[in-house]
C-alpha positions as a Python dict, from the first residue, in 0.01 Angstrom:
ca = {
    (1, 'M'): (0, 0, 0),
    (2, 'A'): (155, -83, -339),
    (3, 'H'): (399, 151, -508),
    (4, 'A'): (231, 404, -736),
    (5, 'S'): (406, 250, -1036),
    (6, 'S'): (327, -109, -935),
    (7, 'K'): (-18, -250, -989),
    (8, 'I'): (-227, -556, -1054),
    (9, 'S'): (-497, -543, -1318),
    (10, 'V'): (-752, -811, -1394),
    (11, 'C'): (-984, -912, -1676),
    (12, 'L'): (-1229, -1194, -1617),
    (13, 'F'): (-1348, -1347, -1943),
    (14, 'E'): (-1572, -1652, -1922),
    (15, 'T'): (-1354, -1911, -1742),
    (16, 'V'): (-1023, -1727, -1781),
    (17, 'A'): (-875, -1474, -1539),
    (18, 'Y'): (-616, -1255, -1709),
    (19, 'V'): (-393, -1094, -1448),
    (20, 'K'): (-144, -825, -1548),
    (21, 'I'): (143, -735, -1317),
    (22, 'S'): (292, -393, -1391),
    (23, 'G'): (601, -246, -1233),
    (24, 'K'): (782, -407, -941),
    (25, 'A'): (633, -733, -815),
    (26, 'D'): (759, -703, -459),
    (27, 'S'): (653, -808, -109),
    (28, 'V'): (406, -520, -83),
    (29, 'L'): (232, -601, -412),
    (30, 'S'): (240, -971, -324),
    (31, 'Q'): (-8, -906, -43),
    (32, 'E'): (-269, -784, -292),
    (33, 'F'): (-170, -1062, -530),
    (34, 'K'): (-229, -1326, -261),
    (35, 'L'): (-578, -1189, -191),
    (36, 'L'): (-661, -1204, -561),
    (37, 'L'): (-524, -1557, -600),
    (38, 'S'): (-728, -1667, -301),
    (39, 'K'): (-1045, -1546, -474),
    (40, 'L'): (-945, -1715, -800),
    (41, 'S'): (-877, -2041, -615),
    (42, 'D'): (-1241, -2054, -508),
    (43, 'N'): (-1322, -2165, -862),
    (44, 'P'): (-1071, -2426, -984),
    (45, 'E'): (-1235, -2423, -1330),
    (46, 'T'): (-1099, -2073, -1384),
    (47, 'S'): (-777, -2071, -1585),
    (48, 'V'): (-524, -1812, -1473),
    (49, 'V'): (-307, -1628, -1725),
    (50, 'L'): (-39, -1399, -1583),
    (51, 'N'): (63, -1125, -1824),
    (52, 'L'): (414, -1021, -1719),
    (53, 'A'): (494, -799, -2018),
    (54, 'E'): (512, -492, -1791),
    (55, 'C'): (665, -663, -1488),
    (56, 'L'): (1006, -508, -1425),
    (57, 'Y'): (1122, -707, -1124),
    (58, 'M'): (1013, -984, -885),
    (59, 'D'): (1135, -1027, -533),
    (60, 'S'): (1146, -1357, -347),
    (61, 'T'): (828, -1293, -148),
    (62, 'F'): (626, -1237, -465),
    (63, 'L'): (787, -1544, -623),
    (64, 'G'): (699, -1756, -320),
    (65, 'I'): (333, -1650, -332),
    (66, 'L'): (327, -1720, -705),
    (67, 'A'): (481, -2064, -652),
    (68, 'R'): (243, -2146, -366),
    (69, 'F'): (-58, -2068, -583),
    (70, 'A'): (63, -2286, -872),
    (71, 'N'): (164, -2567, -638),
    (72, 'D'): (-171, -2559, -454),
    (73, 'R'): (-360, -2570, -785),
    (74, 'S'): (-164, -2876, -890),
    (75, 'Q'): (-300, -3060, -583),
    (76, 'V'): (-668, -2999, -668),
    (77, 'E'): (-877, -3278, -819),
    (78, 'P'): (-980, -3273, -1093),
    (79, 'K'): (-663, -3099, -1205),
    (80, 'P'): (-728, -2745, -1331),
    (81, 'A'): (-527, -2608, -1620),
    (82, 'R'): (-176, -2512, -1516),
    (83, 'P'): (-150, -2135, -1477),
    (84, 'A'): (19, -1961, -1768),
    (85, 'I'): (287, -1696, -1772),
    (86, 'V'): (281, -1488, -2087),
    (87, 'N'): (510, -1228, -2236),
    (88, 'A'): (762, -1233, -1951),
    (89, 'S'): (1102, -1080, -2013),
    (90, 'P'): (1403, -1312, -2044),
    (91, 'K'): (1526, -1171, -1709),
    (92, 'I'): (1203, -1268, -1528),
    (93, 'L'): (1196, -1612, -1696),
    (94, 'E'): (1556, -1673, -1589),
    (95, 'L'): (1473, -1576, -1230),
    (96, 'L'): (1170, -1808, -1226),
    (97, 'D'): (1380, -2088, -1370),
    (98, 'N'): (1671, -2037, -1128),
    (99, 'L'): (1436, -2062, -830),
    (100, 'A'): (1251, -2373, -958),
    (101, 'V'): (924, -2183, -1008),
    (102, 'L'): (905, -2185, -1388),
    (103, 'S'): (819, -2555, -1414),
    (104, 'L'): (492, -2490, -1228),
    (105, 'F'): (361, -2282, -1520),
    (106, 'R'): (290, -2294, -1889),
    (107, 'V'): (503, -2032, -2061),
    (108, 'E'): (366, -1858, -2366),
    (109, 'S'): (419, -1554, -2581),
    (110, 'I'): (89, -1409, -2698),
    (111, 'E'): (81, -1092, -2902),
    (112, 'K'): (-296, -1039, -2876),
    (113, 'M'): (-271, -978, -2499),
    (114, 'K'): (-263, -607, -2588),
    (115, 'D'): (-632, -624, -2684),
    (116, 'I'): (-747, -725, -2335),
    (117, 'E'): (-915, -454, -2130),
    (118, 'Y'): (-797, -481, -1771),
    (119, 'S'): (-937, -317, -1460),
    (120, 'E'): (-693, -212, -1193),
    (121, 'L'): (-730, -402, -868),
    (122, 'P'): (-798, -168, -575),
    (123, 'S'): (-532, -173, -304),
    (124, 'A'): (-615, -369, 11),
    (125, 'S'): (-274, -454, 153),
    (126, 'G'): (-250, -147, 375),
    (127, 'E'): (-494, -320, 609),
    (128, 'W'): (-249, -597, 702),
    (129, 'S'): (-95, -598, 1049),
    (130, 'K'): (279, -626, 1097),
    (131, 'E'): (234, -985, 1220),
    (132, 'R'): (23, -1080, 917),
    (133, 'R'): (284, -932, 681),
    (134, 'A'): (558, -1131, 860),
    (135, 'E'): (355, -1453, 833),
    (136, 'H'): (301, -1377, 463),
    (137, 'C'): (675, -1335, 398),
    (138, 'L'): (758, -1646, 596),
    (139, 'E'): (503, -1855, 403),
    (140, 'A'): (645, -1732, 72),
    (141, 'H'): (1004, -1814, 165),
    (142, 'R'): (916, -2154, 308),
    (143, 'T'): (742, -2232, -21),
    (144, 'L'): (1051, -2138, -221),
    (145, 'A'): (1277, -2335, 13),
    (146, 'A'): (1062, -2645, -35),
    (147, 'L'): (1088, -2635, -416),
    (148, 'S'): (1449, -2753, -438),
    (149, 'S'): (1754, -2835, -231),
    (150, 'E'): (1930, -2533, -385),
    (151, 'N'): (1648, -2307, -268),
    (152, 'A'): (1655, -2467, 78),
    (153, 'G'): (2017, -2353, 109),
    (154, 'R'): (1950, -2011, -42),
    (155, 'F'): (1661, -1929, 187),
    (156, 'K'): (1761, -2109, 508),
    (157, 'D'): (1887, -1793, 677),
    (158, 'V'): (1594, -1583, 552),
    (159, 'V'): (1341, -1837, 686),
    (160, 'H'): (1526, -1854, 1018),
    (161, 'F'): (1535, -1474, 1049),
    (162, 'L'): (1164, -1443, 962),
    (163, 'E'): (1072, -1715, 1214),
    (164, 'E'): (1266, -1537, 1489),
    (165, 'D'): (1122, -1199, 1395),
    (166, 'L'): (768, -1337, 1399),
    (167, 'A'): (823, -1508, 1736),
    (168, 'K'): (953, -1179, 1884),
    (169, 'S'): (656, -993, 1745),
    (170, 'R'): (413, -1244, 1895),
    (171, 'R'): (589, -1234, 2234),
    (172, 'A'): (574, -854, 2235),
    (173, 'A'): (203, -862, 2155),
    (174, 'S'): (130, -1101, 2445),
}
């Protein structure tokens, strides 16, 4: 379950999905985020705008899920509009840039985002098994590692640890 202060809110308007991330964008919130992005991917004509004005922090799992979504969309034909990141803090933009994620997005600053009426996304991540959460984290970190040689070095040990942890978990379940 997401932290009480962390949430995802959505506003669907014609062919645009406005998604607002508030609070800490961490591995727990990334589970709900992945479910939402999966639904949005069903319709490649839908443009995705991520409002990060209230996002305080992003961990590597959330970043990996974000990168995977943008990367997957770039492979669809005909090419949908690149997802947009709006109103992100300089700290978040620097993090996205340092981990080679920023180039997957359009970056904008839009003042009128305050007029959008969002609905909070209900929490669904509490339903995930330990194995599913481990697979989720591994997928996110593999995605980040594949973005650049610098990331491959940064996340090599994390990916290795997650692979071992997942293998142990699967052996124990057998």
